[in-house]
C-alpha positions, -999 to +999 in steps of 0.1 A: -163+069-791-185+037-786-213+021-804-241+010-783-275-008-792-303+007-768-339+010-764-357+039-785-367+060-759-405+071-755-411+035-765-442+026-749-442-012-736-451-034-705-423-042-675-432-082-676-426-083-640-455-060-629-472-064-658-478-025-658-480-008-692-458+022-697-430+045-714-390+045-714-378+078-704-342+076-700-315+048-703-284+045-685-246+034-694-221+025-669-190+020-668-194-016-670-211-013-705-244-026-690-277-001-699-306+002-679-339+023-685-358+045-662-395+034-670-425+054-665-460+030-658-492+049-662-509+066-640-512+087-611-511+078-577-542+093-549-524+129-550-532+132-585-493+130-592-472+101-619-469+067-603-429+065-589-409+054-625-390+017-621-356+016-626-348-019-647-332-033-674-337-045-710-349-078-703-378-069-681-393-056-708-419-065-741-401-045-771-396-058-802-364-059-825-385-026-843-375-005-809-339-007-810-313+018-823-279+024-824-263+053-807-229+063-800-216+074-760-181+091-753-171+060-738-137+070-732-146+096-705-157+074-676-132+064-654-115+098-660-115+128-637-140+155-648-152+186-631-187+200-636-176+240-646-203+259-626-197+242-590-165+231-597-177+194-582-152+171-596-144+136-594-145+104-613-170+103-647-191+069-636-219+066-657-240+086-683-282+095-686-299+105-719-333+117-709-361+114-732-356+152-748-322+143-758-300+157-733-269+137-722-254+139-684-226+123-670-227+111-633-198+125-613-185+101-584-160+125-558-131+109-537-132+106-500-160+109-474-185+140-463-172+159-428-205+162-413-215+119-415-189+101-426-206+088-454-192+085-493-196+121-509-230+119-532-223+116-567-242+141-589-254+144-629-249+170-649-253+181-684-220+170-703-223+203-720-211+218-688-182+195-676-146+201-686-125+169-682-089+155-703-113+138-726-137+161-730-144+178-763-148+217-758-176+230-781-172+265-795-195+295-783-218+288-816-222+246-818-230+254-775-257+274-784-274+254-809-273+219-791-285+241-759-315+252-783-319+215-803-318+198-766-323+218-737-306+201-707-337+192-679-345+211-648-332+184-619-358+163-605-354+132-578-363+094-583-359+069-556-339+038-567-334+007-553-306+002-533-287-029-541-266-019-566-243+006-564-239+012-602-272+032-599-273+071-607-277+097-579-306+110-569-311+135-594-311+144-631 
């Protein structure tokens, strides 16, 4: 386990670049040790839906020292082979995502190209509790039930990510 400093989720703050107020809903931690955030600007679009979330770094946010906390992440899992037990989806663990309600997901990047398009196989994310791998400690059935009751995994949702960096998480979380 590694201790990292992150901005607390649910922190209401302002993005310095867009000057939009909003709330932090997720943080992502990658193999390089950097942390990025999903920021939900306050407001609805013309269709009455929440405006698109922004993917950004802490330096863009107006926050104070009281908005940070220290958390532990299972850093030793990153870079190892991981399998989603339900689907069999297997590849390298490349990053983690903490959801606003506490769920913790791992992003898995498989090897190779997809046969249809000849492009790299899309990475995907899964609740870490449903995955196995050499560096993942398995919970007992009772521990798993308690954990799922306390912190249920969210339903998949989509978000558009900036294409500039390959370190960004996939489209599902």
